[in-house]
N, C-alpha and C positions, 0 to 999 in steps of 0.2 A: 553606433549607439553606445552610450556609457554603461558600464556595469551597474547592475541593480544594487541598491543598498541591502545589506543583510544584517545578521546579528550572530552572536556566538552560538555554537551548537549546544542544544539542550538534550540531555538524555532523559527520556520519559520511561518510567517503570510502571507496568500494569500487570496484575495477576488476574487470570481468567479461569473460571471453573468450567470444566468440560464434562458433560454427562457421559457416563460409561467409559471415561478415560481409564486405561489400565493403571493400577497403582504403581507399576514399574516406571510409568512415564510421569508420575506426579513430581512436580518441580522442574520439568523440562524447560529449558530457556531457548527462546527464539529471538534473534535480533532482526529488526526490520529497518531497511533504508528505502527511500523512494524518491522519485522525481529529481533526477540528476541534471537533465537538460545541459549536458556538457558541451556548450557551444561557444565558449570563449567569453561570455558575458554573464550568464546566469548563475554559474557556480565556480568559485575560485579553487584552484588546485590545493591551496592551503586548507580550506574548509573540508574538501574531499579527503585529504590525507588525515586530518584530525578525526573525521568520522570513521575511517578505516582503522586507524590506530586504536580508537576507543572500542570499536567492535572487537578487535583482536584481544584487547586487554580483558574483555569480559569472558572470553573463552566460551562462547555459546554452544549449545547443541546443534543449532541450525541457523543459517543466515538466509533471509528472504529479501528479494529486491522487487518492488512492486511497480516497475515501469517508468516510462518516459526517460530513457537513457539519453536520447538526442532531442533536438528541437526541430530543425529542418534538414540539416545536412547529414546524410547517412554516414559519411566518412568520419564524423565526430565520434562514432562508437569505437573506432580503432584507438583513438587517444584515451578514451575513458577506460577501455579494457586494460590498458597498461597499469592503471591504478587498481581496478577491480581484481586483478589476478593475485593481489596480496591479501584479500579477505580470507579468513580462516575460521573454520568451525569443525566440530567433531563429526558432523554428518554431511557437510558440504554446503554449497551455496546454490540456491534455486531462484529463478526469476520468472516473472510474467512481463509481457510487453504492454506498453500504453498506446494511446492514440497517436502520439508522435512517432512511435517506433514502427507503426504498421499502416501508413497511408496507402501502401501498395504491397503486393506479395513480394516484389523484388526487394524493397526496403526491409520488409519483415525478415526475409531469409538472410539478408546481409547482417542484420542485428543479431539474429539467432546464431548464425555461424560464428560471428566474432565473439559472442559471449561463450559459446561452447568451447572455443579454442583456448580460453583461459579458465576452463573448468567451472564456469557458471552454467548451470543446467537450465536452459530456457523451456518453459512449459507453455504450450498453446493448445488449449483443450486437451490436456494430458493429466494423467494421474501418476504420481511418483510415490515411492515407498521408502523414504529414508529411515522410518521406524519399523519397517516391515508392514504387515497388514494390520497392525494394531492402531495406527493413526495415519491413514493415507493423506498425502498432500496433493490437492487438486489445483491446477493452474488453468485459469480460464482465458479464452481469447478476449480481447478488449471489446467492450460493449458496442463500439462503433463498427465492429465487423459482423457480417452475417454468420460468421463461424461461432459467435457467442451463443451457445445453446446449452446452458448449464444443466438443465433438467435431464437431458439425454446422457450427459457425462456422469452426473451424480447417481443416476439410476443404475449405473454399473456396480455400485458399491452396496453391500448388504445394509439394510436399514438400521441395524443395530450397531454399525461401525461408526464411531466418531470420525470426523474429518476436519482438516484445516484447509481453508479455501483462499487462494490468492486471486484477487480481481482488481485491476488497476483503478477502475472508476467505481466509487461507492454506489452509484445509481444501479449497478448490477444487482443490488439487493432486491430490486423490484422483480427480477427474473428468478429469484431464489425463494420466493415466499411459499412455494409448495414443495421445496426440497429440503433435506437435512443439510445444514451448513452450520456446524457448531460455532466456528469462529472464522469470520471473513476479514482478511487483511487487505486494505486498500490505500491508495494515495490520491493523486490527481488534483486535489483541491488546493494544494499548497497551504492548507489551513485557512485560506482566504487572504493570506499575506498581510492584510491590514485589518485589525480588529478594533471596532468602534466601541464607545462606552456601552456597557451592558453586555459585552461579549458578542456583539453582532458582527459577523464577517462582512466587510465592506462590499464584496461582490454580490451579496444578496440584494443590495439596493441599486446596483449599477444598471440593471436593465431598464429601470425607470428613467435613467438619465441618458440612455444610449442614443436616442434620436438627436441629441444636441452635442454629441461628442465627435470631434473631427476624425475622419478615417485613419489618419496617421497614428493617432492615439490608440485607436482600436487594434491596429496591427501590432503595437507593442504591448498592449494589455488585453489578452484574450478574453478576460472576464467582462470586458466592456462591449462585447459583441452584441449586436441587436438580438441575435438568436441565443441569448445567454443560457436558456434552458437546454440548448443542444450541448453546451459545454458541460453543464452540471445543473441538476434540478434541486437536489435535496440539501440545501445549504444548512439545514438543521443537523446534518451529519458531517459538517466541514472538517472536524478534527476530533480526536479522542475516541473513547469507548462508548458504544451505543447498543441498546437492546432493540432489535427489530423483530417483533413477533417472538418466535422461539429461537431466534438466531442472534448472535453477537457480532458486532462490527467494530473494527478498530481502524481509524483513518489517521495515517501518518502525515505530518505537515510538509514532508519533503525536505530536500537539501537546497535546491535551487530557488531562485527568486526571479520572477518576471519584473521588468522595469515598471515603476520606480523602486520597488523594494518592499521590505517587511516593516511592520510596526506592531508591537505586542504579539508577535507571531514568529518566534525564532525557528530556525531549521532544526530538524529533529532526528534523533536516533532513538528507536523504541526497543526496550527490553521487555519481552512478554514472557511471563512465567505461567505455565499451564498447570492447573491444579485438578486433581481427581475429585469428583463430587463425593461427599460422604455417603456411605451405604444407607439404604432406605431406613433401616432400624435406627440409625443415628439421627436421621432427620426427624423421625417420629418422636424420638426421645427429646430432641431439642425443642420441638413444638410443645410437648407436654411440659417441659421445664419452663418455657416462656409463659405458660398460662397460669402458673402458680402465683 
């Protein structure tokens, strides 16, 4: 199979206000990378090196990796780890696994152990405390796993405590509607890879064409699957920042590209700046000022 067409890395910057975020954490920076699929076809070493170098230049407080390190071959994680060991941040590097990283318990353990060996902390239904108890970091199991039970995990935290949640598949938001999840960081979608006029991700239309697509094409282009909704349902969340009820979701377009490649959807490194919400009296003052 030929390598997929890609584009130059794009650095996206987004500021997100978190209710009850301590003022000491105002301005905290988190860099997110996602969807590596380091299989020899989907991501070039040069693009990966560019992303790691850009991340390190930014000197972030935290780096998070939101899954799909491999595609099919579990041993590919070993080659990827050689690069990931060079990531740097003030408080470390944390990761959650995607559907490709966890088709079985054996594969999942291998990916987790290899990441841990290069000081990337894998989270699978775990809570970490890089900022202490002021802002817990929650890493969920992939939605494809029966282990994905976010309500039980999030219930371990005090309701008044803000939290940052890592979940590979944005569809996990459907399981978070009754839990506090101030900011959820996801990947999985590759942004749709091909964006049609009007900003429509091409995969959102693919399931209508699926019955007429040859099986060999479906194997190379997972979003052409007849059961497209099993891959991803909420294409309205394909990329960028979204408000879902009382929760905020950011979806990274990923680094790798399935064949044939990307169009108007470049690979992404995300710089997220966390902002403390203004005190209630300031909000009231702003409302009054706006009504004059």
